[in-house]
Rosetta silent file (secondary structure, phi, psi, omega in degrees, C-alpha in Angstrom):
SEQUENCE: MRAVREGMAHAVRRKGANMTEREAKKELMRRANEISPTVHVGKDGLDEGLYAEITAQLKKNRLIKVKVLSNSDSGARDAADAIEAETGAVVVDVRGGVIVLTDKRTWTSLSQKKFRVDSRCWTLTLSGRIPRGSGRC
SCORE:     score description
SCORE:     0.000 S_00000001
   1 L     0.000  136.967 -177.023  -76.413  118.616  137.295 S_00000001
   2 E  -112.302  130.584 -179.212  -75.441  118.005  133.716 S_00000001
   3 E  -111.377  135.337  177.160  -77.571  115.911  131.394 S_00000001
   4 L  -105.914  127.680 -179.685  -76.275  114.206  128.282 S_00000001
   5 L   -85.613  104.336  172.556  -78.826  113.585  125.563 S_00000001
   6 L  -128.435   98.712 -176.586  -78.404  110.031  124.385 S_00000001
   7 L    74.810  -99.700 -175.159  -81.715  108.810  123.104 S_00000001
   8 L  -121.739   36.062 -177.478  -84.074  109.704  125.946 S_00000001
   9 L   -72.158  137.603  178.574  -81.757  111.028  128.663 S_00000001
  10 L  -138.210  152.909  178.800  -83.323  113.519  131.076 S_00000001
  11 L   -76.302  123.029  178.341  -82.058  115.242  134.192 S_00000001
  12 L  -134.465  135.158 -175.368  -83.273  113.439  137.302 S_00000001
  13 L   -84.940  -28.775 -176.977  -82.027  114.168  140.799 S_00000001
  14 L   -98.399  147.270  178.589  -82.822  110.828  142.475 S_00000001
  15 L   -73.874  129.232  177.992  -81.183  107.555  141.612 S_00000001
  16 L    73.037   25.925 -177.641  -83.585  105.171  139.864 S_00000001
  17 L   -75.848  148.820  176.762  -86.400  107.742  139.614 S_00000001
  18 E   -79.403  148.826  174.736  -89.414  107.104  137.374 S_00000001
  19 L   -73.447  134.055  179.518  -90.073  109.277  134.371 S_00000001
  20 L   -79.211  169.449  178.193  -93.094  111.492  134.993 S_00000001
  21 H   -64.611  -33.642  178.741  -96.023  111.792  132.612 S_00000001
  22 H   -64.832  -43.023  178.248  -94.806  115.247  131.635 S_00000001
  23 H   -67.868  -36.284  177.049  -91.375  113.880  130.661 S_00000001
  24 H   -64.476  -41.084  177.757  -93.014  110.998  128.782 S_00000001
  25 H   -63.292  -42.314  178.485  -95.137  113.503  126.859 S_00000001
  26 H   -60.388  -44.450 -178.872  -92.037  115.550  126.014 S_00000001
  27 H   -64.466  -42.577  178.917  -90.245  112.476  124.718 S_00000001
  28 H   -66.965  -34.563  176.684  -93.201  111.400  122.574 S_00000001
  29 H   -68.393  -34.386  174.503  -93.522  114.923  121.160 S_00000001
  30 H   -61.569  -43.573  179.565  -89.822  114.799  120.228 S_00000001
  31 H   -67.758  -38.204 -177.106  -90.459  111.571  118.349 S_00000001
  32 H   -71.681  -18.383 -179.540  -93.641  112.923  116.746 S_00000001
  33 L   -61.253  -27.626 -175.858  -91.784  115.954  115.427 S_00000001
  34 L   -91.289   -9.483 -178.039  -90.272  113.780  112.700 S_00000001
  35 L  -105.963  158.262  177.713  -93.465  112.114  111.452 S_00000001
  36 L  -109.963  161.325 -179.327  -96.271  113.518  109.336 S_00000001
  37 L   -61.660  133.743 -178.876 -100.028  112.919  109.728 S_00000001
  38 L  -110.927  -14.532  177.763 -101.055  109.561  108.285 S_00000001
  39 E  -122.932  133.298 -179.614 -104.791  109.649  109.031 S_00000001
  40 E  -119.915  130.272  177.228 -107.023  112.511  107.905 S_00000001
  41 E  -100.316  116.130 -176.383 -110.479  113.250  109.317 S_00000001
  42 L  -110.724 -150.228 -175.283 -112.545  114.984  106.632 S_00000001
  43 L   -69.182  -19.350  176.852 -116.134  115.903  105.967 S_00000001
  44 L   -75.160  -17.033  177.081 -117.300  112.310  106.528 S_00000001
  45 L    77.451 -158.949 -178.586 -116.165  112.609  110.147 S_00000001
  46 L   -91.557  128.318  176.782 -115.295  109.730  112.425 S_00000001
  47 L  -139.891  179.521 -175.616 -116.640  106.302  111.532 S_00000001
  48 H   -61.429  -36.992  179.104 -115.830  102.647  112.203 S_00000001
  49 H   -63.589  -38.607  178.771 -113.456  102.422  109.243 S_00000001
  50 H   -68.827  -40.600  176.720 -111.420  105.358  110.541 S_00000001
  51 H   -62.872  -40.424  178.755 -111.250  103.850  114.036 S_00000001
  52 H   -64.761  -40.001  178.877 -110.073  100.531  112.541 S_00000001
  53 H   -65.521  -41.958  178.019 -107.382  102.335  110.521 S_00000001
  54 H   -63.115  -43.590  178.910 -106.149  104.231  113.592 S_00000001
  55 H   -62.705  -42.838 -179.971 -106.005  100.990  115.608 S_00000001
  56 H   -65.087  -41.985  179.767 -104.095   99.205  112.839 S_00000001
  57 H   -69.217  -34.441  176.734 -101.586  102.026  112.473 S_00000001
  58 H   -66.480  -36.865  177.100 -101.043  102.230  116.235 S_00000001
  59 H   -65.373  -35.179 -177.764 -100.286   98.503  116.340 S_00000001
  60 H   -81.034  -45.032 -170.593  -97.760   98.948  113.553 S_00000001
  61 H  -108.514  -20.035  179.704  -96.111  102.274  114.446 S_00000001
  62 L    70.574  -19.003  178.159  -97.004  102.914  118.136 S_00000001
  63 E  -145.707  121.024 -179.029  -97.046  106.693  117.505 S_00000001
  64 E  -136.025  164.349  172.883  -99.151  108.410  114.837 S_00000001
  65 E  -116.668  140.736  177.082 -100.512  111.804  113.923 S_00000001
  66 E  -119.812  128.019  179.717 -104.117  112.432  112.913 S_00000001
  67 E  -102.003  124.331  176.082 -105.009  115.579  110.958 S_00000001
  68 E   -98.116  113.002 -176.191 -108.508  116.990  111.440 S_00000001
  69 L   -73.870  159.447 -175.868 -109.324  118.973  108.310 S_00000001
  70 L   -68.478  -23.637  179.100 -111.169  122.286  108.458 S_00000001
  71 L   -85.530    5.200  177.516 -114.192  120.889  106.602 S_00000001
  72 L   -72.934  149.953 -178.620 -114.735  118.275  109.317 S_00000001
  73 L   -81.724   -7.247  178.331 -117.893  118.602  111.398 S_00000001
  74 L  -123.642  155.173  177.747 -115.983  118.173  114.689 S_00000001
  75 L   -80.366  170.807 -177.592 -113.056  120.046  116.207 S_00000001
  76 H   -64.902  -41.648 -179.027 -109.673  118.509  116.924 S_00000001
  77 H   -66.053  -41.940  178.065 -110.253  118.250  120.697 S_00000001
  78 H   -64.912  -41.357  178.450 -113.667  116.590  120.219 S_00000001
  79 H   -64.607  -39.880  179.140 -112.212  114.190  117.660 S_00000001
  80 H   -62.350  -43.461  178.839 -109.330  113.358  120.037 S_00000001
  81 H   -63.377  -41.547 -179.834 -111.753  112.546  122.863 S_00000001
  82 H   -67.070  -41.493  179.235 -113.864  110.351  120.563 S_00000001
  83 H   -65.015  -41.894  179.875 -110.801  108.505  119.199 S_00000001
  84 H   -62.588  -42.116 -179.131 -109.458  107.954  122.715 S_00000001
  85 H   -70.049  -37.715 -174.317 -112.776  106.542  123.920 S_00000001
  86 H   -81.857  -38.405 -173.429 -113.327  104.314  120.896 S_00000001
  87 H  -101.119  -16.981 -176.582 -109.836  102.915  120.245 S_00000001
  88 L    80.678   12.141  178.256 -108.259  102.937  123.702 S_00000001
  89 L   -77.511  165.760  177.360 -105.369  105.058  122.445 S_00000001
  90 E  -107.906  126.671  177.037 -103.686  107.747  124.544 S_00000001
  91 E   -82.004  115.440  179.642 -103.862  111.334  123.300 S_00000001
  92 E   -80.170  -46.261 -177.345 -100.393  112.803  123.762 S_00000001
  93 E  -161.857  152.020  172.906 -101.157  116.296  122.445 S_00000001
  94 E  -127.744  118.607  177.954 -103.583  118.316  120.343 S_00000001
  95 E  -132.302  119.431 -177.618 -102.208  121.352  118.522 S_00000001
  96 L    62.624 -122.778  178.818 -104.287  123.144  115.954 S_00000001
  97 L  -104.698   15.525 -176.389 -105.840  120.443  113.837 S_00000001
  98 E  -113.015  130.799  178.859 -103.226  117.763  114.560 S_00000001
  99 E  -111.916  130.040  174.924 -103.661  115.018  117.164 S_00000001
 100 E  -102.816  123.574 -177.112 -100.681  112.956  118.353 S_00000001
 101 E  -121.565  148.075  171.943 -101.695  109.465  119.508 S_00000001
 102 E  -137.739  165.142  177.808  -99.829  106.558  121.045 S_00000001
 103 L   -85.581  161.749 -176.100 -100.857  103.145  122.273 S_00000001
 104 H   -61.887  -36.463 -177.541 -101.322  102.375  125.964 S_00000001
 105 H   -63.941  -43.255  178.554  -98.339  100.033  126.085 S_00000001
 106 H   -65.314  -43.520 -179.662  -95.900  102.712  124.863 S_00000001
 107 H   -62.194  -44.827 -179.224  -97.349  105.308  127.226 S_00000001
 108 H   -65.650  -43.664 -178.137  -97.147  102.974  130.219 S_00000001
 109 H   -66.786  -36.660  177.666  -93.616  101.826  129.462 S_00000001
 110 H   -71.453  -37.790 -179.124  -92.356  105.402  129.046 S_00000001
 111 H   -68.424  -24.548 -178.433  -94.104  106.627  132.185 S_00000001
 112 L  -105.287    7.864 -179.178  -92.491  103.853  134.233 S_00000001
 113 L   -64.213  137.502  178.632  -89.017  104.050  132.631 S_00000001
 114 E  -106.042  146.030  178.971  -86.171  104.250  135.143 S_00000001
 115 L  -120.441  151.625  176.383  -82.983  106.243  134.694 S_00000001
 116 E  -108.026  143.299  176.201  -79.577  105.902  136.300 S_00000001
 117 E  -108.308  126.737  177.023  -77.484  108.815  137.500 S_00000001
 118 E   -84.403  112.569 -173.179  -73.703  108.502  137.201 S_00000001
 119 L   -76.110  -16.816 -178.825  -72.438  109.974  140.473 S_00000001
 120 L   -65.468  -42.548 -177.454  -68.838  110.398  139.282 S_00000001
 121 L  -130.371   15.780  179.485  -69.615  113.311  136.988 S_00000001
 122 L    52.536   49.028  178.328  -73.365  113.853  137.581 S_00000001
 123 E  -117.043  135.920 -178.088  -74.229  112.718  134.102 S_00000001
 124 E  -102.692  126.764  178.316  -77.427  110.865  133.302 S_00000001
 125 E  -137.130  157.459  173.031  -77.341  108.197  130.634 S_00000001
 126 L   -97.157  -24.277 -174.240  -79.508  105.361  129.435 S_00000001
 127 L   -91.734    0.008  179.096  -76.671  103.368  127.924 S_00000001
 128 L   119.777 -163.144 -176.828  -74.552  103.142  131.082 S_00000001
 129 L   -77.141  145.285  173.140  -71.568  104.985  132.495 S_00000001
 130 L   -95.995  123.950 -177.560  -69.549  107.446  130.449 S_00000001
 131 L   -68.558  148.236  176.094  -65.842  106.797  131.073 S_00000001
 132 L   -62.136  147.439  179.947  -63.668  109.584  132.424 S_00000001
 133 L    85.448    3.813  178.820  -61.598  111.287  129.767 S_00000001
 134 L   -84.290   -4.481  179.253  -64.318  110.930  127.156 S_00000001
 135 L    87.496   -1.775 -177.994  -64.766  114.709  127.109 S_00000001
 136 L  -100.523  -10.522 -179.218  -68.325  114.575  128.405 S_00000001
 137 L   -95.776    0.000    0.000  -67.673  115.036  132.145 S_00000001
């Protein structure tokens, strides 16, 4: 099976299959690769103002990175758990001191996204069929 990357195309064997949580995480990590941390957790730790800022940025951007600095009194995993419990955000990944967060709506919509398989040339696309002779089959 051949997969063509157009936006969020992934190889799926069944017609109309749902994207798994693992594939949704991969897609969000691809998107997060291009952004830099916008919220920093420092020596003051997590407080109501920081939770409000994270909530506001998630409403605006849907995907953010939070950097937990080394002088913080909590680790990145502990901070991620606290942020998830307090704001209702979904923790996509924690690597080193960086937490990738998304809102529940984005996570749910990606996890339930359906893909179509073009049976003529076994190519998966989100934008529809690729015509024969386009060089992609």
